[in-house]
N, C-alpha and C positions, 0 to 999 in steps of 0.2 A: 443758414443752417440745411435752407433747405437748396441750396446751389452745392455745399458739400453733396449727400444724398445723389443729386443731380448727375455729379462728375462719376461718382460710384456705380452708380445704376448704368452708364453710359459707358466707362470705360469695362463692365462685365459683358454689354452688350455687343462691342466690339470685339474682345477677345473671344466671346461667344461665336461669332460671326467669321473672326480668322481661322478657327480652327476646324467649323464645321466646312469653309471652302477649304483648305489647303488638309482634310479630311478628305473628302471628295475627290481633289485633282490627282492625290497620293494615290486612292484606290482604283482611279479611272488607269493611271498608268500600269500600276501594281497588276490589275486583272489584264493588261496589253501584252504586260511583263508574264507574266502565268503562261499566256496562250503562245507567246513565242520560243519562251524554255521547251513547253514540252513538244511543240510541233517536230525544235532541234532535237528532245529526243527519242521521236516517236518518227525523225526521218521524213517528215512532210513541211510543208508552206508556212501555213498558220498563216494569222492575219494578214493581207499585205496588199487591202485596196485601198484602206480610211487612212488617209496620210503618208508622208514619206512611211515607209519600212512599216504600216498598219498601225502608226503611233496613237494614232484617233479613233482606235476601234474602238478604246473603253466609252471615248465620249459619243459616239453614233450610236453603240446601244443602248446608253443611256436616254437619248433623244427617242429613242426607236419604242421607248419600253413608255417614255411620259407620256407621247402624243397618242399610244394606243388604249379603247376601251376597258374600265376595271370593268369585270364580269362577276358579279357574287350570286352563286350559287343559291339555286332556289330555297334550298332546304338546308342552309348555313344560318348559324344566327348571327343576323348583319352586320350588331355595330361592336361586340367580338374580334368577328370577323378581318373590319376595317379596322380596328386600335390595333389588332397583335403587331403587323409589318411596322406600327406606328412607334409603339412601344421600345421594340426590338431595335430600331436606330433609335431611338432616345437613350435607352438603356448602354447602345457600343457608344454612343460619344460622353456619356457621365462620368466614364471610366479616367477620360482623359485628361480630367479637367484638374489632377494630383501628380501627372508624369510631368516632372523636369525635364528639361531638355538640356539646361546647362545652373551652374550657380544663379539664384531667383528669375530665373525663365522661366515658369510655373505658375498656371492659373490661379490654384489654392494650394497652398504650401501648410498642410497638416499636419498636427504631430501624429492623427493617425490614420498614416497616409495609405499602409498595406492593408489595414483591416476595411477602411472604403474601396476599395478596391478587389476585397476577395469579398465583399457583401452586394458591390454589384455587379461582379460578375456571375454571381448566385444568382441572380434576378434573374437571367435569359431564362432560365429554366419557365418561366411563367407564362412566357410568352409563347415560348417553342408548344405552352403545354394547353395556351387559351387559343391558338391556332389550330391545332391537331383537332379541336373535339370542334370546336365554332365548325369548320372545312365540314364536319358531318361527313367522312368517308372513311372506312376502314382505313383502307391505306395511309392517310392523314393524320389518326388517330394512333394507328400502330407506330407508325415512325415517332410521335411526338411524346409515347411512351420510352420507346429506346432510347428518345435525348434525352429524356431527363433522367430516366435510371444511369446511362452515362455519364453526365455531366456531373449527378450527384456523389456517383461512385469516385469519381478522380478527382473530385473537388475534396477529399479527403485525404490523398496523398498531396494535394497543393498546399491544403492548411498546413501539417506537417512541417514541408521544407519550406515558407514561410515563416513559420515560428525557430525553425531552425537558424535563418538567416537573421531572425531579429535578437537571438542569443549571442551570434557572433559580432552584431554590430550595437545592440543596448539602446534599440529607437524602431520605431513605424512610421516615421517620417524617413521619406524616398531620398529627398536630398541628403541627410545624414548617414543613412545608408549607403550612397554614391561615397560620402567623404571618409567614410569607415573603411573603404576597399583600397584608398591613396597607398598603401604598404604593397598590398597582394589584394589582384582581386577573387571573391570567392569560388570564382569556380574549380580555382586549383584546390583548396581544403574540402570541399563539398561539390566534389563533380560526381560524387553517385546521386547526391540531390539535383544538380545539376540535368543530370541523363532523366530523372523521375520528371521533374519541372519540367522540360520541352517533350516528353511522352505527353504526359497529362493534357499539356497546352493542344497536340494533337487529337488528342481524345474531347476536351473542353470544347475546342471550337468545330467539332464534328467532320476533323478532318483526314485523308487520306493517312495512312489505312482504316481510321477508324469511325469512317463514315457510314457505318449501319444505318444510321437514322435515314439515311438519302437512296438505300440502299437501290438501285435502279431496277436491278431483275426480280424483287422479289415487291417493292413499296412503291413502283414508280417513278414516284419524286420526294416523297418521305412525308414530312410534314404542312410542305408549302406547297403540295403539287396541285390543289383548285384557286393558288395566285393566277395571277398574272398582269400584265402592265405594272404600275405603281406599288402594287402590294411583295409583287415578287421582288422589283427594285430594293423595297427597303428591306426584305431578305437579305435580299443579295452583299449590299451595301453594309445590313449589319455583321453580319459573318466576313468579310474582309477584314473591317473594322476591327472587332473581334481577332483578327489573324494577327496584323499590326501590333495592337493591344497588348495582345501574348506574348509576342517579338518584344519590343519592348519593355515590357515588366522586366523578361529575363536577362535584357541589357541590366536592367537597372540595378536586379536581387543581382549576379554573379557574375560580371564582364565590366564593372565601373563604369557603367551610366555613359556618360561623357569625360571622361578622363583617358588620355591617349598611353598605351602599351608601355611606352619607354618615356623618359622623360625627356629628351631631344624633339620628340616627336608635340609637343605644347604648341609649338607657335600653330599650330592649324587650330582652328577654332572648335569650343567643346560641342557646339551642336551637330558638326559636322562626322565629328566622331558616332557622338551619338546616332545621325543618323544611318554609316553607314554600318554598325554593329547590328542596327535594327532591319537596313534591306540583308545582310548577310542572313539571319533567320529566316526572313521574306521569302530567300531563295529556294533554302533549305527546303520551308513546306512543299514549294512546289516541283523539287527534285524527287521529294519521297511519295507526294499524290502520283508522278509521271513513274516510278519503279518499284515501288513495291505493290503486293494483294492486298484485298480486305482481309482484313481479320473474321473468323466465324463471331456471333456473339457470344457463346460462353466461351471463350479464349479470352474475349474483353472484359469480361467480368473476373475473370479470375487473375487475368494481369492484373487489376485494380485492386481487387481484396485481396486476394493470396499472396501477392509478388511487393505490390509498390506500401500497401498499404504498413506490413513489418517491418519493411527495408526501413521507409522513410523513419518509423515512430525508433529503429533503434536506432537508427543514424542518429536524429536527436535527440536519446538518452544518454550513446555516446560519445557525443561532442559537448553537451553542457558535462558530462561526468569529467572529460578534458579537463574544459576549461576555468571547473570547479577545482580539481586535483591539482591544479597551474597556479592555481589565483591568478585567470585570468579573465575572470566576468568584465564586460567592459561596466562603465557606468551607463546609466540612463540618461541619454540625450534628448531633451527638449528644444526644439527650433521657436523660436516665437517669432 
């Protein structure tokens, strides 16, 4: 009995370590890709010193931040100030445990996977509020308030989008949702919902053109203005891990996850297809940052509440009505 529990515990620890190490390496190379792509778009050289063509720049930046001294402002709340970036990074890791890279290639294959994902992504608001308040800085607190309002506003639209996918698939399990797209990917019948989900993902991750919490001209650096060294590094890792998490969720919900676009390409392994699709979205995040100007705050809120919420709610009722009218509602699927 004891040995069984020991091996289960050991397998969980090993999976966790593989996830963390893999994510850290991916984020390091993703940051280099972002800087190289943006430099190409802006006609400049970009990182080209650390490693061949600057590929080790992310690792060099990480080492630099680790060896720097952590400065805690004298007027801050030190406990909450230190815990906020740690919680941010932990929460960004928690979402990955339910993402399947292929059939069976998942840490926790739970039936309420989408609900868990939605709950974990909502927790990020608390850590940002903690960071902004504990810094005891007006800039940081304003950035935190903006970020919280923005994330809460766009979570409503994301929730309605997820509900629409659930109605079509008949399951909240991510593996079942992917397998339900074997005939047709949901991006085609639910294209407006896909667009809303993608734009909401930009707002949810505080990325351009919705990076108002970090508006340099107004708030210096937003909620993490007082952070340096390891605290800043953890916020940075959390932000980029969330970008990859949202890209992965879009791939699973709308682009068939690890399924190939055509049957004759099924000889290519599923995880490779999954990684390729996620990479396309990650590059799209970078291109949008390079080419689009920042929204005004009133435009951001108007888009969220007056456009996305009514559109997603209307499309949800439309999809449900069509499925009921043609007697095409799927049976609820449970995967044990």
